[in-house]
Backbone as CSV, one residue per row, in Angstrom:
resi,resn,N_x,N_y,N_z,CA_x,CA_y,CA_z,C_x,C_y,C_z
1,UNK,56.731,58.551,-19.505,56.316,58.886,-18.263,54.927,59.690,-18.323
2,UNK,54.083,59.542,-17.544,52.663,60.059,-17.618,52.861,61.667,-17.344
3,UNK,51.907,62.353,-17.997,51.795,63.875,-17.961,51.137,64.180,-16.502
4,UNK,50.355,63.200,-15.984,49.694,63.436,-14.655,50.381,62.982,-13.707
5,UNK,50.383,63.745,-12.486,51.074,63.412,-11.291,50.410,62.033,-10.698
6,UNK,51.094,61.134,-10.162,50.573,59.977,-9.966,49.456,59.871,-8.709
7,UNK,49.790,61.071,-7.970,48.649,61.337,-6.755,47.672,61.747,-7.374
8,UNK,47.626,62.585,-8.490,46.570,63.125,-9.095,45.709,62.600,-10.047
9,UNK,46.228,61.227,-10.267,45.657,60.523,-11.337,44.307,59.778,-11.103
10,UNK,43.343,59.934,-11.681,42.141,58.965,-11.184,42.312,57.586,-11.025
11,UNK,43.153,57.160,-11.980,43.375,55.677,-11.902,44.101,55.315,-10.706
12,UNK,44.992,56.099,-10.101,45.650,56.026,-8.930,44.869,56.054,-7.684
13,UNK,43.926,57.009,-7.738,42.945,57.067,-6.693,41.868,56.242,-6.546
14,UNK,41.409,55.623,-7.743,40.190,54.682,-7.700,40.274,53.572,-6.649
15,UNK,41.399,53.032,-6.581,41.552,51.917,-5.662,41.525,52.321,-4.083
16,UNK,41.582,53.686,-3.896,41.692,53.955,-2.611,40.244,54.219,-2.101
17,UNK,39.201,54.307,-3.000,37.704,54.643,-2.613,37.169,53.595,-1.965
18,UNK,36.421,53.961,-0.825,35.726,52.873,-0.069,34.411,52.549,-0.637
19,UNK,33.737,51.377,-0.210,32.638,50.976,-0.665,31.577,52.096,-0.699
20,UNK,30.840,52.282,-1.898,29.815,53.301,-2.020,30.444,54.685,-2.375
21,UNK,31.690,54.663,-2.596,32.289,55.894,-2.962,32.551,56.178,-4.476
22,UNK,33.350,57.125,-4.953,33.700,57.236,-6.101,34.728,58.123,-6.282
23,UNK,35.372,58.478,-7.607,36.444,59.619,-7.778,35.776,60.685,-8.461
24,UNK,36.241,62.047,-7.902,35.955,63.045,-8.532,37.102,63.800,-9.038
25,UNK,37.249,64.453,-10.352,38.377,65.206,-10.742,38.060,66.631,-10.622
26,UNK,38.762,67.420,-10.009,38.586,68.842,-9.842,39.598,69.364,-10.677
27,UNK,38.827,69.878,-11.934,39.545,70.425,-13.244,40.487,71.729,-12.817
28,UNK,39.878,72.475,-11.964,40.371,73.778,-11.588,41.910,73.416,-10.551
29,UNK,41.958,72.218,-10.115,43.096,72.024,-9.343,43.812,70.910,-10.193
30,UNK,43.508,70.251,-11.189,44.083,69.282,-11.838,44.369,68.110,-10.890
31,UNK,43.400,67.862,-9.964,43.455,66.835,-9.137,42.419,65.752,-8.871
32,UNK,42.661,64.523,-8.733,41.404,63.586,-8.326,41.356,63.515,-6.922
33,UNK,40.025,63.424,-6.320,39.748,63.326,-5.073,38.823,62.130,-4.672
34,UNK,38.821,61.666,-3.516,38.035,60.279,-3.195,36.521,61.076,-2.623
35,UNK,35.674,60.544,-3.018,34.182,60.683,-2.655,33.894,59.767,-1.667
36,UNK,33.585,59.912,-0.305,33.222,58.929,0.756,31.846,59.149,1.168
37,UNK,31.000,57.944,1.357,29.771,58.038,2.170,30.078,58.618,3.568
38,UNK,29.143,59.304,4.000,29.055,59.893,5.326,28.283,59.110,6.334
39,UNK,28.644,58.616,7.329,27.785,58.032,8.276,26.633,58.929,8.756
40,UNK,25.522,58.609,8.348,24.303,59.518,8.831,23.704,60.217,7.372
41,UNK,24.462,59.932,6.379,23.820,60.285,5.143,24.947,61.322,4.440
42,UNK,24.870,61.230,2.997,25.508,62.290,2.230,26.938,61.976,2.051
43,UNK,27.702,62.691,1.454,29.141,62.335,1.109,30.001,63.563,1.416
44,UNK,31.420,63.186,1.574,32.347,64.301,1.621,33.495,63.838,0.569
45,UNK,34.616,64.693,0.547,35.696,64.657,-0.249,36.952,64.700,0.523
46,UNK,37.857,63.624,0.189,39.026,63.428,0.827,40.181,63.476,-0.153
47,UNK,41.417,64.053,0.130,42.506,64.080,-0.859,43.077,62.718,-1.041
48,UNK,44.002,62.803,-2.007,44.761,61.450,-2.304,45.733,61.067,-1.190
49,UNK,46.089,59.722,-1.328,47.191,59.466,-0.291,48.472,59.397,-1.000
50,UNK,49.624,59.781,-0.327,49.616,60.472,1.144,49.463,62.124,1.054
51,UNK,49.113,62.651,-0.165,48.910,63.977,-0.216,48.524,64.234,-1.586
52,UNK,47.961,65.497,-1.741,47.202,65.935,-3.035,48.284,67.030,-3.642
53,UNK,48.789,66.681,-4.913,49.581,67.839,-5.561,48.511,68.718,-6.340
54,UNK,48.662,70.062,-6.239,47.837,71.116,-6.855,48.730,71.849,-7.850
55,UNK,48.311,72.482,-8.797,49.192,73.161,-9.648,49.367,74.559,-9.044
56,UNK,50.489,75.005,-9.251,50.824,76.167,-8.638,49.766,77.280,-8.774
57,UNK,49.082,77.408,-10.005,48.077,78.352,-10.234,46.809,77.883,-9.976
58,UNK,46.654,76.904,-9.218,45.215,76.169,-9.024,44.351,77.086,-8.621
59,UNK,43.005,77.361,-8.952,41.967,78.257,-8.654,41.350,77.538,-7.634
60,UNK,41.733,77.770,-6.359,41.026,77.177,-5.236,39.378,77.349,-5.086
61,UNK,39.096,78.653,-5.409,37.932,78.965,-5.209,36.922,78.278,-6.181
62,UNK,37.536,78.211,-7.454,36.485,77.476,-8.447,36.535,76.050,-8.296
63,UNK,37.506,75.390,-7.536,37.715,73.917,-7.250,36.600,73.810,-6.202
64,UNK,36.503,74.517,-5.168,35.499,74.555,-4.238,34.036,74.455,-4.740
65,UNK,33.877,75.562,-5.758,32.552,75.747,-6.361,32.194,74.409,-6.943
66,UNK,33.003,73.756,-7.606,32.850,72.757,-8.540,32.440,71.475,-7.357
67,UNK,33.090,71.399,-6.355,32.630,70.381,-5.324,31.354,70.679,-4.590
68,UNK,31.067,71.991,-4.293,29.746,72.370,-3.999,28.579,71.835,-4.931
69,UNK,28.898,71.906,-6.254,27.868,71.140,-7.118,27.855,69.753,-7.181
70,UNK,28.820,69.043,-6.529,28.868,67.710,-6.288,27.937,67.321,-5.098
71,UNK,27.208,68.324,-4.247,26.354,68.041,-3.371,27.219,67.405,-2.128
72,UNK,28.500,67.809,-1.873,29.241,67.281,-0.877,29.161,68.245,0.463
73,UNK,29.467,67.546,1.651,29.510,68.166,2.970,30.667,68.912,3.126
74,UNK,31.751,68.364,2.861,32.969,68.992,3.125,34.249,68.468,2.210
75,UNK,35.226,69.089,2.268,36.546,68.501,1.663,37.651,68.507,2.640
76,UNK,38.505,67.707,2.625,39.718,67.752,3.421,40.869,66.989,2.708
77,UNK,42.082,67.694,2.768,43.165,67.214,1.836,44.407,67.617,2.680
78,UNK,45.598,67.121,2.099,46.833,67.446,2.540,47.604,67.840,1.312
79,UNK,47.590,69.329,1.083,48.348,69.550,-0.391,49.793,69.314,-0.428
80,UNK,50.283,68.871,-1.310,51.673,68.572,-1.549,52.541,69.915,-1.331
81,UNK,53.498,69.860,-0.213,54.069,71.019,0.181,55.069,71.606,-0.752
82,UNK,55.325,70.653,-1.773,56.327,71.210,-2.737,55.540,71.473,-4.198
83,UNK,54.490,70.983,-4.317,53.784,71.197,-5.700,52.347,71.612,-5.428
84,UNK,52.085,72.861,-4.912,50.851,73.422,-4.538,50.952,74.894,-4.413
85,UNK,49.967,75.714,-4.495,49.985,77.075,-4.223,50.518,77.414,-3.083
86,UNK,51.153,78.531,-2.779,51.709,78.917,-1.439,50.562,78.906,-0.362
87,UNK,50.899,78.786,0.787,50.033,78.816,2.058,49.080,79.918,2.178
88,UNK,49.640,81.266,1.787,48.764,82.461,1.651,47.665,82.325,0.695
89,UNK,47.897,81.783,-0.356,46.835,81.455,-1.355,45.871,80.515,-1.124
90,UNK,46.362,79.514,-0.339,45.519,78.609,0.134,44.435,78.830,1.211
91,UNK,45.080,79.703,2.285,44.306,80.247,3.379,43.384,81.446,2.935
92,UNK,43.411,81.907,1.737,42.594,82.913,1.258,41.240,82.270,0.958
93,UNK,41.162,81.054,0.651,39.833,80.338,0.276,39.426,79.125,1.121
94,UNK,40.308,78.490,1.678,40.170,77.365,2.706,40.157,77.749,4.083
95,UNK,39.017,77.288,4.582,38.545,77.981,5.818,39.285,77.275,7.094
96,UNK,39.831,76.136,6.902,40.584,75.449,7.928,41.803,74.876,7.560
97,UNK,42.951,75.239,8.050,44.231,74.911,7.792,44.865,74.648,9.147
98,UNK,45.632,73.652,9.160,46.440,73.248,10.415,47.729,72.574,10.093
99,UNK,48.742,72.794,10.793,50.186,72.081,10.407,49.839,70.630,10.846
100,UNK,50.365,69.692,9.700,50.312,68.315,9.906,51.495,67.673,10.535
101,UNK,52.424,67.675,9.635,53.870,67.119,10.151,54.852,67.569,8.986
102,UNK,56.188,67.604,9.648,57.277,67.868,8.830,57.435,66.707,7.597
103,UNK,57.740,67.217,6.562,58.247,66.315,5.563,59.908,66.436,5.527
104,UNK,60.563,65.500,5.575,62.033,65.508,5.324,62.639,65.557,4.002
105,UNK,63.480,66.462,3.729,64.011,66.706,2.303,65.439,66.469,2.021
106,UNK,65.727,66.226,0.879,67.160,66.181,0.480,67.158,67.282,-0.626
107,UNK,67.925,68.477,-0.303,68.126,69.534,-1.361,69.535,69.676,-1.554
108,UNK,69.987,69.554,-2.830,71.421,69.814,-3.182,72.201,68.547,-2.761
109,UNK,73.301,68.696,-2.253,74.342,67.622,-1.983,73.658,66.652,-0.955
110,UNK,73.852,65.381,-1.280,73.327,64.333,-0.353,74.376,63.966,0.651
111,UNK,74.142,64.181,1.951,75.280,63.948,2.939,74.566,63.241,4.210
112,UNK,74.363,61.944,4.198,73.806,61.298,5.341,74.716,61.609,6.624
113,UNK,74.203,61.392,7.878,74.959,61.593,9.087,75.958,60.380,9.241
114,UNK,76.836,60.481,10.029,77.865,59.574,10.176,77.052,58.314,10.579
115,UNK,76.152,58.452,11.530,75.467,57.214,11.982,74.965,56.380,10.950
116,UNK,74.278,57.178,10.023,73.721,56.663,8.680,74.708,56.063,7.647
117,UNK,75.735,56.834,7.630,76.715,56.215,6.755,77.362,54.937,7.149
118,UNK,77.658,54.581,8.353,78.070,53.542,9.024,76.866,52.382,8.726
119,UNK,75.654,52.711,8.826,74.739,51.734,8.700,74.431,51.245,7.117
120,UNK,74.539,52.294,6.393,74.492,52.108,4.988,75.663,51.117,4.577
121,UNK,76.883,51.382,5.028,77.980,50.421,4.844,77.634,48.923,5.160
122,UNK,77.083,48.913,6.229,76.906,47.590,6.940,75.675,46.941,6.044
123,UNK,74.607,47.708,5.510,73.539,47.220,4.696,74.154,46.753,3.401
124,UNK,75.060,47.624,3.002,75.664,47.157,1.526,76.530,45.969,1.635
125,UNK,77.223,45.855,2.706,78.049,44.643,2.902,77.182,43.267,2.995
126,UNK,76.070,43.496,3.455,75.139,42.233,3.925,74.002,41.832,2.915
127,UNK,73.606,43.076,2.054,72.604,43.074,1.142,72.959,43.387,-0.226
128,UNK,72.395,42.695,-1.352,72.445,42.974,-2.527,71.499,43.828,-3.056
129,UNK,71.530,44.929,-3.599,70.456,45.886,-4.087,70.114,45.724,-5.570
130,UNK,68.995,45.572,-6.020,68.490,45.611,-7.414,67.446,46.387,-7.556
131,UNK,67.247,46.998,-8.874,66.218,47.963,-9.102,65.499,47.451,-10.343
132,UNK,64.267,47.534,-10.484,63.252,47.091,-11.493,61.760,47.682,-11.305
133,UNK,61.075,47.776,-12.246,59.702,48.132,-12.169,59.040,47.309,-11.068
134,UNK,58.125,47.574,-10.547,57.360,47.102,-9.366,56.747,45.767,-9.820
135,UNK,56.304,45.668,-10.855,55.410,44.338,-11.395,56.532,43.191,-11.352
136,UNK,57.640,43.451,-11.568,58.779,42.264,-11.487,58.603,41.629,-10.265
137,UNK,58.410,42.313,-8.836,58.310,41.798,-7.763,56.940,41.935,-6.993
138,UNK,55.875,41.947,-7.724,54.712,42.280,-7.156,54.425,41.412,-6.073
139,UNK,54.447,40.030,-6.113,53.923,39.158,-5.155,54.897,39.239,-3.859
140,UNK,56.149,39.495,-4.088,57.056,39.730,-2.993,56.839,41.040,-2.369
141,UNK,56.421,42.066,-3.082,56.032,43.311,-2.380,54.840,43.063,-1.539
142,UNK,53.582,42.626,-2.090,52.478,42.244,-1.371,52.788,41.532,0.048
143,UNK,53.604,40.536,-0.071,53.970,39.820,1.135,54.699,40.814,2.303
144,UNK,55.710,41.406,1.594,56.378,42.312,2.421,55.588,43.529,3.184
145,UNK,54.534,43.942,2.522,53.625,45.065,3.091,52.650,44.449,3.886
146,UNK,52.178,43.209,3.743,51.259,42.479,4.606,52.010,42.259,5.982
147,UNK,53.327,41.873,5.937,54.092,41.874,7.159,54.039,43.081,7.892
148,UNK,54.193,44.423,7.179,54.314,45.354,7.838,53.115,45.826,8.592
149,UNK,51.984,45.602,7.695,50.565,45.913,8.351,50.517,45.185,9.577
150,UNK,50.732,43.965,9.874,50.781,43.177,10.902,51.598,43.615,11.918
151,UNK,52.874,43.849,11.486,53.840,44.311,12.602,53.526,45.673,13.257
152,UNK,52.912,46.511,12.299,52.638,47.898,12.857,51.203,48.191,13.110
153,UNK,50.305,47.131,13.023,49.016,47.256,13.245,48.389,48.391,12.350
154,UNK,48.631,48.417,11.107,48.198,49.570,10.198,46.881,49.316,9.969
155,UNK,46.148,50.309,9.968,44.574,50.410,9.892,44.426,51.683,8.858
156,UNK,43.082,51.681,8.354,42.643,52.808,7.536,43.087,52.782,6.151
157,UNK,43.214,53.925,5.570,43.605,53.925,4.140,44.964,53.213,3.803
158,UNK,46.006,53.260,4.761,47.235,52.667,4.472,47.424,51.305,4.466
159,UNK,46.177,50.567,4.996,45.987,49.275,4.835,45.547,48.809,3.301
160,UNK,46.499,48.931,2.531,46.129,49.079,1.087,45.595,47.665,0.519
161,UNK,44.592,47.687,-0.319,44.143,46.504,-1.051,45.035,46.031,-2.132
162,UNK,44.794,44.821,-2.431,45.654,44.108,-3.638,45.276,44.965,-5.018
163,UNK,44.224,45.447,-5.096,43.743,46.328,-6.227,44.747,47.603,-6.145
164,UNK,45.020,48.215,-5.149,45.728,49.328,-4.933,47.224,48.844,-5.560
165,UNK,47.755,47.908,-5.067,49.066,47.527,-5.427,49.238,46.933,-6.834
166,UNK,48.042,46.484,-7.464,48.135,46.050,-8.761,48.240,47.452,-9.669
167,UNK,47.392,48.435,-9.310,47.267,49.758,-9.993,48.726,50.392,-9.788
168,UNK,49.219,50.252,-8.796,50.648,50.770,-8.582,51.800,50.140,-9.320
169,UNK,51.494,48.720,-9.703,52.628,48.140,-10.463,52.410,48.449,-11.916
170,UNK,51.153,48.860,-12.099,50.822,49.140,-13.598,51.452,50.524,-13.926
171,UNK,51.796,51.277,-13.086,52.215,52.712,-13.231,53.758,52.775,-13.591
172,UNK,54.061,53.223,-14.840,55.384,53.287,-15.270,56.342,54.055,-14.477
173,UNK,55.823,55.086,-13.929,56.716,55.911,-13.162,57.369,55.367,-11.900
174,UNK,56.643,54.121,-11.138,57.027,53.595,-9.943,58.247,52.725,-10.264
175,UNK,59.399,53.050,-9.500,60.579,52.279,-9.491,60.718,51.499,-8.258
176,UNK,61.087,50.228,-8.258,61.243,49.600,-6.892,62.712,49.143,-6.809
177,UNK,63.112,49.201,-5.535,64.481,48.795,-5.247,64.239,47.714,-4.130
178,UNK,64.865,46.500,-4.509,64.832,45.481,-3.671,66.173,45.002,-3.010
179,UNK,66.022,44.613,-1.764,67.477,44.140,-1.111,67.251,42.650,-0.991
180,UNK,68.217,42.039,-1.281,68.413,40.553,-1.220,69.484,40.098,-0.269
181,UNK,69.377,39.167,0.538,70.372,38.618,1.532,70.586,37.111,1.128
182,UNK,71.815,36.768,0.430,71.700,35.531,0.193,70.541,34.906,-0.930
183,UNK,70.403,35.800,-1.744,69.100,35.639,-2.636,67.597,35.545,-1.949
184,UNK,67.508,35.760,-0.774,66.294,35.826,-0.287,65.837,37.235,-0.049
185,UNK,64.681,37.616,-0.507,64.095,38.911,-0.540,64.246,39.358,0.999
186,UNK,64.654,40.585,1.311,64.830,41.117,2.606,64.015,42.591,2.887
187,UNK,63.677,43.261,1.786,63.123,44.487,1.755,62.935,45.197,0.471
188,UNK,61.973,46.142,0.392,61.773,46.819,-0.950,61.271,48.164,-0.642
189,UNK,61.658,49.138,-1.369,61.245,50.695,-1.313,60.817,51.115,-2.806
190,UNK,59.606,51.685,-2.665,59.165,52.255,-3.989,59.155,53.824,-3.992
191,UNK,59.828,54.184,-5.302,60.031,55.665,-5.379,59.579,56.112,-6.842
192,UNK,59.318,57.501,-7.012,59.057,57.864,-8.434,59.484,59.502,-8.372
193,UNK,59.571,60.042,-9.609,60.072,61.350,-9.942,58.932,62.084,-10.724
194,UNK,58.339,63.317,-10.286,57.487,63.997,-11.088,57.718,65.567,-10.817
195,UNK,57.658,66.236,-11.857,57.653,67.735,-11.761,58.719,68.280,-10.774
196,UNK,59.975,67.854,-11.097,61.167,68.179,-10.396,61.245,67.668,-8.812
197,UNK,60.214,66.826,-8.360,60.085,66.446,-7.146,60.271,64.769,-7.064
198,UNK,61.140,64.253,-6.180,61.320,62.860,-6.136,60.458,62.518,-4.733
199,UNK,59.769,61.380,-5.011,58.892,61.006,-3.954,59.402,59.482,-3.377
200,UNK,59.624,59.358,-2.142,59.675,58.148,-1.460,58.356,57.676,-1.026
201,UNK,57.770,56.821,-1.599,56.397,56.363,-1.595,56.155,55.372,-0.405
202,UNK,56.580,54.015,-0.683,56.444,53.221,0.520,57.679,52.308,0.596
203,UNK,57.891,51.807,1.993,59.045,50.905,2.166,58.557,49.900,3.110
204,UNK,59.049,48.619,2.963,58.654,47.536,3.797,59.896,46.557,3.725
205,UNK,60.444,46.058,5.054,61.402,45.040,5.212,60.656,43.937,6.051
206,UNK,61.268,42.701,5.878,61.026,41.606,6.841,62.052,41.522,8.002
207,UNK,62.069,40.534,8.663,62.756,40.143,9.757,64.348,40.198,9.344
208,UNK,64.519,39.479,8.146,65.934,39.381,7.594,66.219,40.731,7.238
209,UNK,65.563,41.630,6.625,66.066,42.888,6.309,66.435,43.770,7.472
210,UNK,65.458,43.625,8.579,65.717,44.546,9.597,67.215,44.066,10.428
211,UNK,67.404,42.557,10.347,68.541,42.124,11.040,69.757,42.527,10.080
212,UNK,69.762,42.907,8.733,70.869,43.344,8.175,70.982,44.643,7.533
213,UNK,70.069,45.621,8.174,70.304,46.833,7.645,69.738,47.323,6.183
214,UNK,68.921,46.385,5.775,68.439,46.442,4.413,67.788,47.862,4.076
215,UNK,67.150,48.442,4.871,66.446,49.709,4.641,67.442,50.816,4.677
216,UNK,68.655,50.842,5.235,69.506,51.940,5.020,70.329,51.745,3.615
217,UNK,70.565,50.580,3.130,71.150,50.304,1.684,70.058,50.749,0.672
218,UNK,68.893,50.297,0.976,67.812,50.650,0.029,67.587,52.142,-0.368
219,UNK,67.565,52.746,0.712,67.297,54.343,0.602,68.718,54.890,0.041
220,UNK,69.835,54.443,0.466,70.801,54.912,-0.285,71.018,54.813,-1.646
221,UNK,70.553,53.527,-2.113,70.357,53.282,-3.613,69.615,54.196,-4.384
222,UNK,68.252,54.233,-3.697,67.269,55.270,-4.445,67.610,56.592,-4.369
223,UNK,68.194,57.141,-3.247,68.441,58.409,-3.235,69.599,58.812,-4.250
224,UNK,70.684,57.928,-4.432,71.729,57.948,-5.401,71.235,57.958,-6.758
225,UNK,70.147,57.159,-6.972,69.659,56.828,-8.270,68.799,58.046,-8.825
226,UNK,68.192,58.789,-7.886,67.323,59.883,-8.242,67.936,61.334,-7.830
227,UNK,69.227,61.154,-7.696,69.701,62.425,-7.011,69.736,63.715,-8.005
228,UNK,69.894,63.430,-9.369,69.688,64.430,-10.455,68.309,64.920,-10.897
229,UNK,67.257,64.189,-10.078,65.903,64.463,-10.601,65.221,65.552,-9.896
230,UNK,65.660,66.059,-8.828,65.114,67.279,-8.179,65.150,67.000,-6.674
231,UNK,64.297,67.932,-5.948,64.317,67.779,-4.539,63.731,66.489,-4.200
232,UNK,64.319,65.600,-3.253,63.799,64.427,-2.762,62.961,64.684,-1.512
233,UNK,61.709,64.394,-1.536,60.861,64.375,-0.313,60.621,62.927,0.153
234,UNK,61.376,62.667,1.326,61.355,61.451,1.992,60.011,61.334,2.777
235,UNK,59.294,62.350,2.795,57.905,62.282,3.547,58.202,62.481,5.247
236,UNK,57.379,62.014,6.059,57.416,62.242,7.488,57.467,60.965,8.049
237,UNK,57.069,61.117,9.409,56.906,59.848,10.309,55.679,59.245,10.222
238,UNK,55.608,58.106,10.877,54.228,57.477,10.771,53.153,58.292,11.716
239,UNK,51.905,58.215,11.472,50.858,58.894,12.102,50.835,60.467,11.803
240,UNK,50.545,60.983,12.979,50.356,62.776,12.617,51.248,63.463,13.385
241,UNK,52.508,62.986,13.828,53.473,63.800,14.456,54.840,63.519,13.963
242,UNK,55.917,64.332,14.471,57.195,64.011,14.175,57.728,62.956,15.079
243,UNK,57.372,62.684,16.125,57.819,61.943,17.094,57.165,60.361,17.226
244,UNK,56.930,59.717,15.960,56.338,58.602,16.064,57.060,57.253,16.539
245,UNK,56.315,56.436,17.145,56.842,55.469,17.972,57.557,54.545,17.093
246,UNK,57.319,54.249,15.763,57.991,53.483,14.883,59.542,53.856,14.594
247,UNK,59.820,55.260,14.937,61.142,55.564,14.680,61.418,56.001,13.170
248,UNK,60.406,55.979,12.221,60.558,56.280,10.974,61.171,57.589,10.859
249,UNK,60.501,58.476,11.423,61.045,59.925,11.233,62.476,60.167,11.782
250,UNK,62.917,59.622,12.641,64.547,59.613,12.978,65.169,58.964,11.911
251,UNK,64.663,57.826,11.417,65.346,57.116,10.357,65.667,58.002,8.907
252,UNK,64.560,58.630,8.598,64.597,59.428,7.419,65.274,60.662,7.798
253,UNK,65.165,61.311,9.001,65.945,62.424,9.225,67.570,62.206,9.094
254,UNK,68.121,61.159,9.211,69.468,60.808,9.141,70.026,61.111,7.772
255,UNK,69.023,60.975,6.731,69.401,61.078,5.356,69.128,62.550,4.734
256,UNK,68.414,63.271,5.488,67.886,64.560,5.165,68.750,65.707,5.332
257,UNK,68.546,66.999,4.571,69.180,68.088,5.051,68.270,69.343,5.163
258,UNK,67.132,68.993,4.956,66.041,70.234,4.975,64.777,69.514,5.418
259,UNK,63.778,70.331,5.560,62.436,69.890,5.721,61.466,71.038,5.448
260,UNK,60.165,70.556,5.232,58.891,71.656,4.998,57.679,71.055,5.729
261,UNK,56.900,71.908,6.126,55.738,71.469,7.007,54.609,71.407,5.783
262,UNK,53.990,70.010,6.071,52.766,69.728,5.385,51.417,70.129,6.223
263,UNK,50.593,70.747,5.505,49.284,71.251,6.222,48.231,70.328,6.023
264,UNK,47.091,70.145,6.770,45.861,69.698,6.505,44.913,70.815,6.262
265,UNK,44.307,70.582,5.030,43.477,71.908,4.652,41.849,71.281,4.693
266,UNK,40.925,72.011,5.001,39.474,71.615,4.976,38.650,72.748,4.723
267,UNK,37.561,72.543,4.338,36.562,73.428,4.094,35.002,72.811,4.086
268,UNK,34.230,73.621,4.692,32.862,73.167,4.660,32.115,73.660,3.458
269,UNK,31.544,72.695,2.831,30.929,72.945,1.640,29.310,73.047,1.683
270,UNK,28.844,72.319,2.555,27.220,72.297,2.912,27.151,72.781,4.473
271,UNK,27.233,74.105,4.869,27.118,74.450,6.256,25.998,73.903,7.129
272,UNK,24.807,73.841,6.498,23.703,73.538,7.384,23.890,71.951,7.639
273,UNK,24.264,71.083,6.770,24.206,69.654,6.955,25.454,69.319,7.871
274,UNK,26.634,70.141,7.626,27.853,70.000,8.326,27.511,70.195,9.943
275,UNK,26.879,71.480,10.172,26.412,71.735,11.634,25.679,70.624,12.102
276,UNK,24.687,70.043,11.509,23.785,69.013,11.853,24.476,67.906,12.404
277,UNK,25.348,67.337,11.362,26.286,66.152,11.673,27.150,66.551,13.086
278,UNK,27.723,67.618,13.208,28.710,67.903,14.099,28.140,68.525,15.412
279,UNK,26.879,68.554,15.492,26.177,68.959,16.713,26.783,68.220,17.951
280,UNK,27.241,69.133,19.003,27.522,68.509,20.192,29.090,68.037,20.239
281,UNK,29.652,68.096,18.983,30.994,67.377,18.987,32.046,68.418,19.224
282,UNK,32.922,68.100,20.247,33.981,69.005,20.728,35.328,68.451,20.133
283,UNK,35.937,68.817,19.216,37.080,68.418,18.698,37.847,69.262,17.847
284,UNK,39.161,69.194,17.684,39.973,69.977,16.619,40.048,69.218,15.356
285,UNK,39.448,68.150,15.274,39.552,67.300,14.094,38.628,67.789,12.930
286,UNK,39.143,67.531,11.683,38.039,68.099,10.484,38.045,66.954,9.458
287,UNK,36.971,66.834,9.218,35.633,67.363,9.633,35.159,66.799,10.901
288,UNK,34.483,67.575,11.727,34.224,67.175,13.321,33.356,66.000,13.256
289,UNK,32.517,65.656,12.360,31.552,64.483,12.320,32.249,63.163,12.227
290,UNK,33.779,63.213,11.778,34.317,62.019,11.692,35.480,61.891,12.742
291,UNK,35.319,62.973,13.796,36.349,62.719,14.966,36.223,61.249,15.510
């Protein structure tokens, strides 16, 4: 297992970089960030997907100073709520912090709701669950996720490239759980454990999986597998709120017994350029010039 957190690994971040961008490693945070071209000129920094783990003793001020030397306009990231300095430490140096969305957790005993227990049993009756490294089912996973992108009209960073999935499949930490109905692939979920936290990374099912409760059986298998590895972070819902239309938050909530708030953090690194790009923009979005 790698000593570097997957979300902080430059090799993981590289396929997320848009054309004309690059990866920057912030040594003071032990994290890799995405450098993006800014419409109108210049570059800014963005945290890893879906969040950026920072060491508990990360020197936020030193990291910001290093980014200023990269001639960047701003930086925006979602610190991992379980593997980052406390909020009071972040707010001391980062000028812009806002609640983002709740991450649902499993701490201690795993006890899904009665509704979910019933759905888990149904999924287990109808699906066979297997576990293997992602590369074993790489093509099947790409097809499943492509179906999810089409179904949910996913755009932006979460519409991942094949380069991203190739990198993901090369990472030894990533564990895949696949559901089969009569030997036909019905769904898959990707998980990993790092530094005492278990991450539910991505999940996708097809029509066969939805019809047979594959997601419930998949989550139960993964949670049971990783139960002794630490706190399980199921993540949040789709989008930027807890009430996403996909029902993902409610689905995860039935497995969880705790939650933690993730925050979006930003900082202006070049005030003059930032002000010029954001002139006349009225928004609560950060950075304003990307609203």
